[in-house]
Every structure is written in structure tokens, then in C-alpha cells.
N, C-alpha and C positions, 0 to 999 in steps of 0.2 A: 573427449580430447586428450590427445597422447601427452605423456610427460616431456616437458620441454628440455630437462635438467641434463647437461654433458655427462658421460661417463664418468670424465676424469676433470676435476677441475683444478687450477693453481690457486693456493691458498693465497691471503696477502701476505706481505712480509720475504717474499720470495727476492733472491738478489737480481738485478737488474739483466745481466746474463745468463741467469739462471743456473748458475754454478751450485746453489743452494736453495732449494725448495722443497715447500709440502704439497703432496696432492691428496686430494681428496677424491677416492675412487668409491663410484655411488653402485650400491647393490651388490656388493661384496664384502668379505667376511674373513676370519683367519685362516680358510683355506686357501684363499688365494693370496692372502697379507704373507701368510710365513715364506710359500712357496716363490713369490717375488722377491721377498727380502734376501731369503738365498741366492736367487740368480743374478741380484745385482751386488750382493757380495763377492760373486764369484769375479767381477769386472774390478782389475786392479787399479783403474781410473776412479773409484769409487772410495771416498775417502769413511763417510759414515751412509747406513743406510738404518732405517727402523720405521715400526707400524704401530700406531693404535687403533683398537675401536674405541671413538670416542664414548659412547655409551652402549651398551646392550641393545636399547630402543630403536637407536638409529642405524639405519641399514647402511652404512658405509664403512671404510677404513679412512686413515690418512699414513699416508708414507712420505716420510722425511726422509730425502737426499742431498747429500753435499758432495761434490766434486773437486778434485784436485785440479790445479793449472786452471782454474778457471773454465774449465768444459761445461758443456751443458748437461745437466741431470735430466731434461726431458730428454735428450738423445740416449741419456742411457736406460732411461724407464722404456721407452721403446723398443730400445736392442733386448733389455730383460724380458718386454711383454714377448717379442719376436722368438727368442732364443727357448723360452718356457712352454710356446705352443709348439715348437720344434720337437721340445722333449718328449712333449705329451705325443704327438705323432708318432715319434721312434717308437716309446714304451707300446703304445696301442699296436703298432705293425708288429712287433716282436711277440704280443701277447696275441694276438689274433694267428700269427703264424704258426707259433708254439700248441695252441687251443686245436688247431686244424692237423699239425703233423707230428706230434709227439704221441706217445701209448700213453695214454691216462685209462684209468679204468671208468667206463660210463653205465651207468644205468640208465634202463629205458623208463620211463614216466607213465607208469599204467595208473588208469582212472577207475 
């Protein structure tokens, strides 16, 4: 039976307009938490963003987002996820291009 837990859940205590909310992101760790926090803080409409790993044996992070002017923290989270994905694609493309086209010393692997 597959796990029915959604990837992202909104925890209790969120503002009714989602201008401030804590999101629990399952099966993630500091790796995505810190990168996502960085991306969210680049948005000038985000007042506060922080994340925590509640316990090392729990496989999720809690991401708190508070917005200025009653804007939706969920919209900001989804945009940050898209922007982070776009950034990763751009980095991968640049790395692949450089690896194929730049002049690097290469060693042939001999068995």
C-alpha cells in the first residue's frame, strides 16, 4: 500500500488568508530547506522565512513563511519551488555545456 501522506501539508495555526503559515514538507532535509529558505528570502514580499528539522529521526522539515500586505505564503512557496527548479536546470545546463566544450585534462580509465 502506497503512503498517502501529501508532500506538503499546512500545519494548524495558519492565518485564514495564508499570509502566515507553517508548511511541513515530507521526505526532505536541510538540503532543500536551506535552498528554499534562501529562494523565499529573495522575494521582497516575504517578511520572514525560516525552517527547522523537528527531530533528526523525523524525515521532514517545517517551513514558516510570513508575508507583507496579507499576500499568500502558499503562492510564495510555490513560486520559490519553481524558481529553485529553474535555477537547478540552468546550473545543470551550464555544467553540461562546460563539460562537453571546455578544455579539461581527461584521463582514460583503464581496467
